[in-house]
PDB file of N, CA, C and O in Angstrom, chain B, residues numbered from 101:
ATOM      1  N   UNK B 101      75.111  95.243  55.924  1.00  0.00           N
ATOM      2  CA  UNK B 101      74.147  95.762  56.889  1.00  0.00           C
ATOM      3  C   UNK B 101      73.978  97.255  56.662  1.00  0.00           C
ATOM      4  O   UNK B 101      74.955  97.969  56.436  1.00  0.00           O
ATOM      5  N   UNK B 102      72.786  97.707  56.721  1.00  0.00           N
ATOM      6  CA  UNK B 102      72.470  99.121  56.612  1.00  0.00           C
ATOM      7  C   UNK B 102      73.169  99.865  57.743  1.00  0.00           C
ATOM      8  O   UNK B 102      73.019  99.489  58.905  1.00  0.00           O
ATOM      9  N   UNK B 103      73.926 100.909  57.431  1.00  0.00           N
ATOM     10  CA  UNK B 103      74.682 101.612  58.467  1.00  0.00           C
ATOM     11  C   UNK B 103      73.765 102.262  59.495  1.00  0.00           C
ATOM     12  O   UNK B 103      74.129 102.349  60.668  1.00  0.00           O
ATOM     13  N   UNK B 104      72.606 102.711  59.091  1.00  0.00           N
ATOM     14  CA  UNK B 104      71.668 103.286  60.053  1.00  0.00           C
ATOM     15  C   UNK B 104      71.221 102.219  61.055  1.00  0.00           C
ATOM     16  O   UNK B 104      71.126 102.492  62.252  1.00  0.00           O
ATOM     17  N   UNK B 105      70.951 101.023  60.575  1.00  0.00           N
ATOM     18  CA  UNK B 105      70.583  99.917  61.448  1.00  0.00           C
ATOM     19  C   UNK B 105      71.722  99.594  62.403  1.00  0.00           C
ATOM     20  O   UNK B 105      71.494  99.336  63.585  1.00  0.00           O
ATOM     21  N   UNK B 106      72.950  99.607  61.890  1.00  0.00           N
ATOM     22  CA  UNK B 106      74.119  99.352  62.738  1.00  0.00           C
ATOM     23  C   UNK B 106      74.170 100.346  63.896  1.00  0.00           C
ATOM     24  O   UNK B 106      74.360  99.951  65.046  1.00  0.00           O
ATOM     25  N   UNK B 107      74.003 101.620  63.600  1.00  0.00           N
ATOM     26  CA  UNK B 107      74.084 102.632  64.655  1.00  0.00           C
ATOM     27  C   UNK B 107      72.905 102.538  65.627  1.00  0.00           C
ATOM     28  O   UNK B 107      73.057 102.848  66.808  1.00  0.00           O
ATOM     29  N   UNK B 108      71.760 102.123  65.153  1.00  0.00           N
ATOM     30  CA  UNK B 108      70.632 101.894  66.065  1.00  0.00           C
ATOM     31  C   UNK B 108      70.929 100.739  67.006  1.00  0.00           C
ATOM     32  O   UNK B 108      70.617 100.800  68.195  1.00  0.00           O
ATOM     33  N   UNK B 109      71.537  99.679  66.465  1.00  0.00           N
ATOM     34  CA  UNK B 109      71.889  98.538  67.306  1.00  0.00           C
ATOM     35  C   UNK B 109      72.974  98.903  68.303  1.00  0.00           C
ATOM     36  O   UNK B 109      72.977  98.406  69.429  1.00  0.00           O
ATOM     37  N   UNK B 110      73.891  99.764  67.901  1.00  0.00           N
ATOM     38  CA  UNK B 110      74.928 100.225  68.831  1.00  0.00           C
ATOM     39  C   UNK B 110      74.307 100.820  70.090  1.00  0.00           C
ATOM     40  O   UNK B 110      74.771 100.566  71.202  1.00  0.00           O
ATOM     41  N   UNK B 111      73.278 101.595  69.910  1.00  0.00           N
ATOM     42  CA  UNK B 111      72.645 102.264  71.050  1.00  0.00           C
ATOM     43  C   UNK B 111      72.074 101.305  72.075  1.00  0.00           C
ATOM     44  O   UNK B 111      71.882 101.684  73.230  1.00  0.00           O
ATOM     45  N   UNK B 112      71.800 100.072  71.680  1.00  0.00           N
ATOM     46  CA  UNK B 112      71.217  99.106  72.610  1.00  0.00           C
ATOM     47  C   UNK B 112      72.270  98.259  73.320  1.00  0.00           C
ATOM     48  O   UNK B 112      71.930  97.458  74.191  1.00  0.00           O
ATOM     49  N   UNK B 113      73.536  98.424  72.965  1.00  0.00           N
ATOM     50  CA  UNK B 113      74.600  97.570  73.511  1.00  0.00           C
ATOM     51  C   UNK B 113      75.120  98.074  74.849  1.00  0.00           C
ATOM     52  O   UNK B 113      75.038  99.257  75.179  1.00  0.00           O
ATOM     53  N   UNK B 114      75.663  97.117  75.607  1.00  0.00           N
ATOM     54  CA  UNK B 114      76.390  97.486  76.832  1.00  0.00           C
ATOM     55  C   UNK B 114      77.611  98.306  76.409  1.00  0.00           C
ATOM     56  O   UNK B 114      78.046  98.220  75.260  1.00  0.00           O
ATOM     57  N   UNK B 115      78.158  99.089  77.319  1.00  0.00           N
ATOM     58  CA  UNK B 115      79.252  99.998  76.977  1.00  0.00           C
ATOM     59  C   UNK B 115      80.451  99.288  76.343  1.00  0.00           C
ATOM     60  O   UNK B 115      80.985  99.760  75.339  1.00  0.00           O
ATOM     61  N   UNK B 116      80.873  98.175  76.910  1.00  0.00           N
ATOM     62  CA  UNK B 116      82.049  97.488  76.366  1.00  0.00           C
ATOM     63  C   UNK B 116      81.775  96.946  74.963  1.00  0.00           C
ATOM     64  O   UNK B 116      82.624  97.065  74.079  1.00  0.00           O
ATOM     65  N   UNK B 117      80.624  96.365  74.754  1.00  0.00           N
ATOM     66  CA  UNK B 117      80.266  95.875  73.421  1.00  0.00           C
ATOM     67  C   UNK B 117      80.122  97.041  72.445  1.00  0.00           C
ATOM     68  O   UNK B 117      80.473  96.926  71.271  1.00  0.00           O
ATOM     69  N   UNK B 118      79.608  98.148  72.937  1.00  0.00           N
ATOM     70  CA  UNK B 118      79.434  99.351  72.120  1.00  0.00           C
ATOM     71  C   UNK B 118      80.768  99.826  71.569  1.00  0.00           C
ATOM     72  O   UNK B 118      80.902 100.028  70.362  1.00  0.00           O
ATOM     73  N   UNK B 119      81.755 100.007  72.437  1.00  0.00           N
ATOM     74  CA  UNK B 119      83.027 100.561  71.976  1.00  0.00           C
ATOM     75  C   UNK B 119      83.788  99.566  71.111  1.00  0.00           C
ATOM     76  O   UNK B 119      84.442  99.965  70.148  1.00  0.00           O
ATOM     77  N   UNK B 120      83.715  98.289  71.434  1.00  0.00           N
ATOM     78  CA  UNK B 120      84.380  97.282  70.597  1.00  0.00           C
ATOM     79  C   UNK B 120      83.759  97.240  69.205  1.00  0.00           C
ATOM     80  O   UNK B 120      84.476  97.163  68.207  1.00  0.00           O
ATOM     81  N   UNK B 121      82.459  97.288  69.134  1.00  0.00           N
ATOM     82  CA  UNK B 121      81.774  97.260  67.838  1.00  0.00           C
ATOM     83  C   UNK B 121      82.043  98.532  67.049  1.00  0.00           C
ATOM     84  O   UNK B 121      82.274  98.476  65.841  1.00  0.00           O
ATOM     85  N   UNK B 122      82.015  99.659  67.713  1.00  0.00           N
ATOM     86  CA  UNK B 122      82.249 100.929  67.030  1.00  0.00           C
ATOM     87  C   UNK B 122      83.668 101.005  66.478  1.00  0.00           C
ATOM     88  O   UNK B 122      83.865 101.365  65.318  1.00  0.00           O
ATOM     89  N   UNK B 123      84.645 100.671  67.294  1.00  0.00           N
ATOM     90  CA  UNK B 123      86.040 100.724  66.835  1.00  0.00           C
ATOM     91  C   UNK B 123      86.254  99.715  65.701  1.00  0.00           C
ATOM     92  O   UNK B 123      86.914 100.029  64.710  1.00  0.00           O
ATOM     93  N   UNK B 124      85.709  98.527  65.841  1.00  0.00           N
ATOM     94  CA  UNK B 124      85.840  97.522  64.782  1.00  0.00           C
ATOM     95  C   UNK B 124      85.239  98.031  63.473  1.00  0.00           C
ATOM     96  O   UNK B 124      85.819  97.845  62.404  1.00  0.00           O
ATOM     97  N   UNK B 125      84.085  98.667  63.562  1.00  0.00           N
ATOM     98  CA  UNK B 125      83.431  99.230  62.382  1.00  0.00           C
ATOM     99  C   UNK B 125      84.309 100.316  61.750  1.00  0.00           C
ATOM    100  O   UNK B 125      84.473 100.356  60.530  1.00  0.00           O
ATOM    101  N   UNK B 126      84.861 101.182  62.575  1.00  0.00           N
ATOM    102  CA  UNK B 126      85.641 102.306  62.064  1.00  0.00           C
ATOM    103  C   UNK B 126      86.977 101.877  61.454  1.00  0.00           C
ATOM    104  O   UNK B 126      87.465 102.526  60.528  1.00  0.00           O
ATOM    105  N   UNK B 127      87.567 100.808  61.951  1.00  0.00           N
ATOM    106  CA  UNK B 127      88.856 100.372  61.414  1.00  0.00           C
ATOM    107  C   UNK B 127      88.719  99.227  60.409  1.00  0.00           C
ATOM    108  O   UNK B 127      89.730  98.720  59.923  1.00  0.00           O
ATOM    109  N   UNK B 128      87.517  98.818  60.093  1.00  0.00           N
ATOM    110  CA  UNK B 128      87.325  97.699  59.166  1.00  0.00           C
ATOM    111  C   UNK B 128      87.967  97.928  57.793  1.00  0.00           C
ATOM    112  O   UNK B 128      88.457  96.965  57.204  1.00  0.00           O
ATOM    113  N   UNK B 129      87.991  99.150  57.254  1.00  0.00           N
ATOM    114  CA  UNK B 129      88.686  99.324  55.973  1.00  0.00           C
ATOM    115  C   UNK B 129      90.183  99.023  56.063  1.00  0.00           C
ATOM    116  O   UNK B 129      90.785  98.599  55.077  1.00  0.00           O
ATOM    117  N   UNK B 130      90.775  99.232  57.208  1.00  0.00           N
ATOM    118  CA  UNK B 130      92.196  98.915  57.400  1.00  0.00           C
ATOM    119  C   UNK B 130      92.378  97.405  57.520  1.00  0.00           C
ATOM    120  O   UNK B 130      93.280  96.831  56.910  1.00  0.00           O
ATOM    121  N   UNK B 131      91.527  96.775  58.299  1.00  0.00           N
ATOM    122  CA  UNK B 131      91.620  95.332  58.508  1.00  0.00           C
ATOM    123  C   UNK B 131      91.452  94.579  57.195  1.00  0.00           C
ATOM    124  O   UNK B 131      92.120  93.571  56.968  1.00  0.00           O
ATOM    125  N   UNK B 132      90.570  95.058  56.336  1.00  0.00           N
ATOM    126  CA  UNK B 132      90.306  94.384  55.063  1.00  0.00           C
ATOM    127  C   UNK B 132      91.276  94.792  53.954  1.00  0.00           C
ATOM    128  O   UNK B 132      91.229  94.242  52.854  1.00  0.00           O
ATOM    129  N   UNK B 133      92.159  95.760  54.242  1.00  0.00           N
ATOM    130  CA  UNK B 133      93.151  96.163  53.259  1.00  0.00           C
ATOM    131  C   UNK B 133      92.697  97.230  52.283  1.00  0.00           C
ATOM    132  O   UNK B 133      93.415  97.540  51.332  1.00  0.00           O
ATOM    133  N   UNK B 134      91.526  97.796  52.497  1.00  0.00           N
ATOM    134  CA  UNK B 134      91.019  98.843  51.617  1.00  0.00           C
ATOM    135  C   UNK B 134      91.793 100.145  51.838  1.00  0.00           C
ATOM    136  O   UNK B 134      92.040 100.893  50.892  1.00  0.00           O
ATOM    137  N   UNK B 135      92.167 100.408  53.072  1.00  0.00           N
ATOM    138  CA  UNK B 135      92.912 101.619  53.424  1.00  0.00           C
ATOM    139  C   UNK B 135      94.182 101.219  54.171  1.00  0.00           C
ATOM    140  O   UNK B 135      94.201 100.191  54.850  1.00  0.00           O
ATOM    141  N   UNK B 136      95.240 102.018  54.055  1.00  0.00           N
ATOM    142  CA  UNK B 136      96.470 101.682  54.780  1.00  0.00           C
ATOM    143  C   UNK B 136      96.410 102.021  56.272  1.00  0.00           C
ATOM    144  O   UNK B 136      97.116 101.412  57.075  1.00  0.00           O
ATOM    145  N   UNK B 137      95.572 102.989  56.643  1.00  0.00           N
ATOM    146  CA  UNK B 137      95.458 103.359  58.057  1.00  0.00           C
ATOM    147  C   UNK B 137      94.179 104.182  58.267  1.00  0.00           C
ATOM    148  O   UNK B 137      93.567 104.669  57.316  1.00  0.00           O
ATOM    149  N   UNK B 138      93.808 104.317  59.517  1.00  0.00           N
ATOM    150  CA  UNK B 138      92.666 105.151  59.900  1.00  0.00           C
ATOM    151  C   UNK B 138      92.990 105.867  61.195  1.00  0.00           C
ATOM    152  O   UNK B 138      93.681 105.328  62.060  1.00  0.00           O
ATOM    153  N   UNK B 139      92.498 107.058  61.320  1.00  0.00           N
ATOM    154  CA  UNK B 139      92.595 107.805  62.575  1.00  0.00           C
ATOM    155  C   UNK B 139      91.180 107.935  63.113  1.00  0.00           C
ATOM    156  O   UNK B 139      90.277 108.383  62.407  1.00  0.00           O
ATOM    157  N   UNK B 140      90.995 107.542  64.356  1.00  0.00           N
ATOM    158  CA  UNK B 140      89.684 107.678  64.977  1.00  0.00           C
ATOM    159  C   UNK B 140      89.830 108.471  66.266  1.00  0.00           C
ATOM    160  O   UNK B 140      90.885 108.464  66.900  1.00  0.00           O
ATOM    161  N   UNK B 141      88.787 109.133  66.630  1.00  0.00           N
ATOM    162  CA  UNK B 141      88.731 109.875  67.888  1.00  0.00           C
ATOM    163  C   UNK B 141      87.746 109.180  68.813  1.00  0.00           C
ATOM    164  O   UNK B 141      86.624 108.855  68.424  1.00  0.00           O
ATOM    165  N   UNK B 142      88.181 108.960  70.030  1.00  0.00           N
ATOM    166  CA  UNK B 142      87.292 108.396  71.043  1.00  0.00           C
ATOM    167  C   UNK B 142      87.064 109.491  72.071  1.00  0.00           C
ATOM    168  O   UNK B 142      88.006 110.054  72.629  1.00  0.00           O
ATOM    169  N   UNK B 143      85.805 109.774  72.304  1.00  0.00           N
ATOM    170  CA  UNK B 143      85.467 110.837  73.248  1.00  0.00           C
ATOM    171  C   UNK B 143      84.233 110.430  74.026  1.00  0.00           C
ATOM    172  O   UNK B 143      83.497 109.525  73.632  1.00  0.00           O
ATOM    173  N   UNK B 144      84.026 111.103  75.119  1.00  0.00           N
ATOM    174  CA  UNK B 144      82.838 110.847  75.927  1.00  0.00           C
ATOM    175  C   UNK B 144      81.626 111.484  75.278  1.00  0.00           C
ATOM    176  O   UNK B 144      81.676 112.623  74.813  1.00  0.00           O
ATOM    177  N   UNK B 145      80.542 110.735  75.253  1.00  0.00           N
ATOM    178  CA  UNK B 145      79.255 111.281  74.845  1.00  0.00           C
ATOM    179  C   UNK B 145      78.297 110.932  75.983  1.00  0.00           C
ATOM    180  O   UNK B 145      78.574 111.290  77.127  1.00  0.00           O
ATOM    181  N   UNK B 146      77.230 110.277  75.728  1.00  0.00           N
ATOM    182  CA  UNK B 146      76.340 109.839  76.808  1.00  0.00           C
ATOM    183  C   UNK B 146      76.991 108.698  77.607  1.00  0.00           C
ATOM    184  O   UNK B 146      76.526 108.341  78.690  1.00  0.00           O
ATOM    185  N   UNK B 147      78.063 108.140  77.058  1.00  0.00           N
ATOM    186  CA  UNK B 147      78.801 107.056  77.708  1.00  0.00           C
ATOM    187  C   UNK B 147      80.216 107.540  78.021  1.00  0.00           C
ATOM    188  O   UNK B 147      80.758 108.393  77.317  1.00  0.00           O
ATOM    189  N   UNK B 148      80.800 107.000  79.064  1.00  0.00           N
ATOM    190  CA  UNK B 148      82.165 107.370  79.442  1.00  0.00           C
ATOM    191  C   UNK B 148      83.149 106.506  78.664  1.00  0.00           C
ATOM    192  O   UNK B 148      83.749 105.589  79.225  1.00  0.00           O
ATOM    193  N   UNK B 149      83.316 106.793  77.383  1.00  0.00           N
ATOM    194  CA  UNK B 149      84.113 105.958  76.504  1.00  0.00           C
ATOM    195  C   UNK B 149      85.613 106.084  76.735  1.00  0.00           C
ATOM    196  O   UNK B 149      86.343 105.110  76.547  1.00  0.00           O
ATOM    197  N   UNK B 150      86.081 107.233  77.130  1.00  0.00           N
ATOM    198  CA  UNK B 150      87.521 107.395  77.345  1.00  0.00           C
ATOM    199  C   UNK B 150      88.030 106.479  78.449  1.00  0.00           C
ATOM    200  O   UNK B 150      89.034 105.791  78.264  1.00  0.00           O
ATOM    201  N   UNK B 151      87.374 106.460  79.561  1.00  0.00           N
ATOM    202  CA  UNK B 151      87.778 105.595  80.657  1.00  0.00           C
ATOM    203  C   UNK B 151      87.640 104.127  80.260  1.00  0.00           C
ATOM    204  O   UNK B 151      88.512 103.313  80.563  1.00  0.00           O
ATOM    205  N   UNK B 152      86.568 103.799  79.598  1.00  0.00           N
ATOM    206  CA  UNK B 152      86.352 102.426  79.156  1.00  0.00           C
ATOM    207  C   UNK B 152      87.445 102.004  78.179  1.00  0.00           C
ATOM    208  O   UNK B 152      87.994 100.910  78.312  1.00  0.00           O
ATOM    209  N   UNK B 153      87.771 102.847  77.203  1.00  0.00           N
ATOM    210  CA  UNK B 153      88.825 102.521  76.242  1.00  0.00           C
ATOM    211  C   UNK B 153      90.157 102.343  76.955  1.00  0.00           C
ATOM    212  O   UNK B 153      90.928 101.442  76.622  1.00  0.00           O
ATOM    213  N   UNK B 154      90.424 103.185  77.917  1.00  0.00           N
ATOM    214  CA  UNK B 154      91.649 103.058  78.704  1.00  0.00           C
ATOM    215  C   UNK B 154      91.713 101.678  79.364  1.00  0.00           C
ATOM    216  O   UNK B 154      92.778 101.063  79.424  1.00  0.00           O
ATOM    217  N   UNK B 155      90.592 101.204  79.849  1.00  0.00           N
ATOM    218  CA  UNK B 155      90.539  99.918  80.552  1.00  0.00           C
ATOM    219  C   UNK B 155      90.656  98.712  79.622  1.00  0.00           C
ATOM    220  O   UNK B 155      91.236  97.699  80.012  1.00  0.00           O
ATOM    221  N   UNK B 156      90.125  98.794  78.412  1.00  0.00           N
ATOM    222  CA  UNK B 156      90.057  97.606  77.556  1.00  0.00           C
ATOM    223  C   UNK B 156      90.970  97.644  76.335  1.00  0.00           C
ATOM    224  O   UNK B 156      91.081  96.641  75.630  1.00  0.00           O
ATOM    225  N   UNK B 157      91.621  98.759  76.067  1.00  0.00           N
ATOM    226  CA  UNK B 157      92.334  98.920  74.796  1.00  0.00           C
ATOM    227  C   UNK B 157      93.443  97.893  74.575  1.00  0.00           C
ATOM    228  O   UNK B 157      93.561  97.355  73.474  1.00  0.00           O
ATOM    229  N   UNK B 158      94.247  97.612  75.577  1.00  0.00           N
ATOM    230  CA  UNK B 158      95.351  96.672  75.386  1.00  0.00           C
ATOM    231  C   UNK B 158      94.844  95.280  75.034  1.00  0.00           C
ATOM    232  O   UNK B 158      95.379  94.630  74.136  1.00  0.00           O
ATOM    233  N   UNK B 159      93.818  94.824  75.733  1.00  0.00           N
ATOM    234  CA  UNK B 159      93.253  93.503  75.443  1.00  0.00           C
ATOM    235  C   UNK B 159      92.567  93.496  74.075  1.00  0.00           C
ATOM    236  O   UNK B 159      92.664  92.518  73.334  1.00  0.00           O
ATOM    237  N   UNK B 160      91.884  94.573  73.750  1.00  0.00           N
ATOM    238  CA  UNK B 160      91.206  94.673  72.450  1.00  0.00           C
ATOM    239  C   UNK B 160      92.211  94.572  71.308  1.00  0.00           C
ATOM    240  O   UNK B 160      92.003  93.815  70.360  1.00  0.00           O
ATOM    241  N   UNK B 161      93.294  95.329  71.396  1.00  0.00           N
ATOM    242  CA  UNK B 161      94.316  95.315  70.346  1.00  0.00           C
ATOM    243  C   UNK B 161      94.986  93.941  70.275  1.00  0.00           C
ATOM    244  O   UNK B 161      95.260  93.446  69.182  1.00  0.00           O
ATOM    245  N   UNK B 162      95.245  93.334  71.404  1.00  0.00           N
ATOM    246  CA  UNK B 162      95.825  91.998  71.432  1.00  0.00           C
ATOM    247  C   UNK B 162      94.899  90.987  70.751  1.00  0.00           C
ATOM    248  O   UNK B 162      95.348  90.168  69.949  1.00  0.00           O
ATOM    249  N   UNK B 163      93.615  91.050  71.072  1.00  0.00           N
ATOM    250  CA  UNK B 163      92.638  90.155  70.442  1.00  0.00           C
ATOM    251  C   UNK B 163      92.557  90.415  68.943  1.00  0.00           C
ATOM    252  O   UNK B 163      92.429  89.478  68.156  1.00  0.00           O
ATOM    253  N   UNK B 164      92.632  91.667  68.549  1.00  0.00           N
ATOM    254  CA  UNK B 164      92.565  92.030  67.131  1.00  0.00           C
ATOM    255  C   UNK B 164      93.763  91.471  66.379  1.00  0.00           C
ATOM    256  O   UNK B 164      93.617  90.968  65.265  1.00  0.00           O
ATOM    257  N   UNK B 165      94.939  91.554  66.974  1.00  0.00           N
ATOM    258  CA  UNK B 165      96.146  91.007  66.334  1.00  0.00           C
ATOM    259  C   UNK B 165      96.005  89.504  66.128  1.00  0.00           C
ATOM    260  O   UNK B 165      96.400  88.974  65.090  1.00  0.00           O
ATOM    261  N   UNK B 166      95.439  88.820  67.122  1.00  0.00           N
ATOM    262  CA  UNK B 166      95.259  87.376  67.030  1.00  0.00           C
ATOM    263  C   UNK B 166      94.296  87.031  65.897  1.00  0.00           C
ATOM    264  O   UNK B 166      94.523  86.074  65.156  1.00  0.00           O
ATOM    265  N   UNK B 167      93.235  87.799  65.765  1.00  0.00           N
ATOM    266  CA  UNK B 167      92.226  87.541  64.732  1.00  0.00           C
ATOM    267  C   UNK B 167      92.795  87.820  63.339  1.00  0.00           C
ATOM    268  O   UNK B 167      92.510  87.085  62.393  1.00  0.00           O
ATOM    269  N   UNK B 168      93.583  88.862  63.212  1.00  0.00           N
ATOM    270  CA  UNK B 168      94.060  89.293  61.898  1.00  0.00           C
ATOM    271  C   UNK B 168      95.271  88.520  61.403  1.00  0.00           C
ATOM    272  O   UNK B 168      95.615  88.624  60.225  1.00  0.00           O
ATOM    273  N   UNK B 169      95.916  87.764  62.241  1.00  0.00           N
ATOM    274  CA  UNK B 169      97.111  87.026  61.802  1.00  0.00           C
ATOM    275  C   UNK B 169      96.773  85.754  61.120  1.00  0.00           C
ATOM    276  O   UNK B 169      97.669  85.025  60.695  1.00  0.00           O
TER     277      UNK B 169
END
């Protein structure tokens, strides 16, 4: 997928779908084994991402572990 198209689609998503898709995109090289690790920064922009990440992070990571095993 064209990365510009991906970011345009991100803008149309609900906040929870937005952050899940963004984080998944940013850590995909780690999940696929291309990179050993990634550092990402989550910050507020037009959306309150910090509070949202605080609310969903544990479940997101748990779901990710289930998918990757």
